[in-house]
C-alpha positions in Angstrom: 2.4 -7.6 -11.2 1.8 -5.5 -8.1 -0.5 -2.5 -7.7 -0.4 0.2 -5.0 -3.5 -1.6 -3.4 -1.6 -4.8 -2.8 1.9 -3.4 -2.3 3.6 -4.6 0.9 4.3 -1.6 3.2 7.9 -0.8 4.1 8.7 0.2 7.7 12.0 1.8 8.6 12.4 1.3 12.3 14.9 1.4 15.1 14.7 -1.0 18.2 15.4 1.9 20.6 12.6 4.1 19.2 9.4 3.8 21.2 7.4 5.2 18.3 8.8 2.5 16.0 7.8 -0.2 18.5 4.3 1.3 18.9 3.7 1.4 15.1 5.0 -2.2 14.7 2.6 -3.4 17.5 -0.3 -1.6 15.8 0.5 -3.0 12.4 0.8 -6.5 13.9 -2.5 -6.2 15.7 -4.1 -5.1 12.5 -2.6 -8.1 10.7 -0.7 -6.0 8.2 2.1 -7.7 6.4 5.1 -5.3 6.0 8.8 -5.4 5.3 10.8 -4.0 8.2 14.1 -2.4 7.7 15.9 -2.2 11.1 18.1 0.8 10.9 20.4 -0.5 13.7 21.2 -3.4 11.3 21.1 -1.5 8.0 22.8 1.8 8.6 23.5 2.0 4.9 19.8 2.7 4.5 19.9 6.1 6.2 20.2 8.0 2.9 16.9 6.5 1.9 15.3 7.6 5.2 16.8 11.1 4.8 15.3 11.4 1.3 11.9 10.3 2.5 11.9 12.7 5.5 13.4 15.8 3.9 16.8 15.3 5.5 15.9 13.9 8.9 17.4 10.8 10.5 14.2 9.7 12.3 12.1 6.6 12.7 9.6 5.2 12.2 9.0 5.9 8.5 6.2 3.9 6.8 5.6 3.7 3.1 2.1 2.4 2.4 0.0 2.7 -0.7 2.5 5.2 -2.2 2.2 7.5 0.8 5.1 8.3 3.2 4.2 8.7 6.9 7.0 10.0 9.1 6.7 9.2 12.8 3.9 7.4 14.6 0.8 8.9 13.0 2.9 12.0 12.2 4.4 12.2 15.8 8.0 11.5 16.5 
């Protein structure tokens, strides 16, 4: 059984997005385990991103502890 406290974060990213790369670097430095969904490889996931962002096709999108963060600390 998982709880929000131990849930593995999900990161929607794109390799050409500097904000995605900055967030991945930050999470790696903090030692955060996360599941990455590379949107260049999983274009079928764009509807999920659009639902999380209110219709925008943007990255990064991080889901952590039940919270959705769009952009790099809200920027992007």
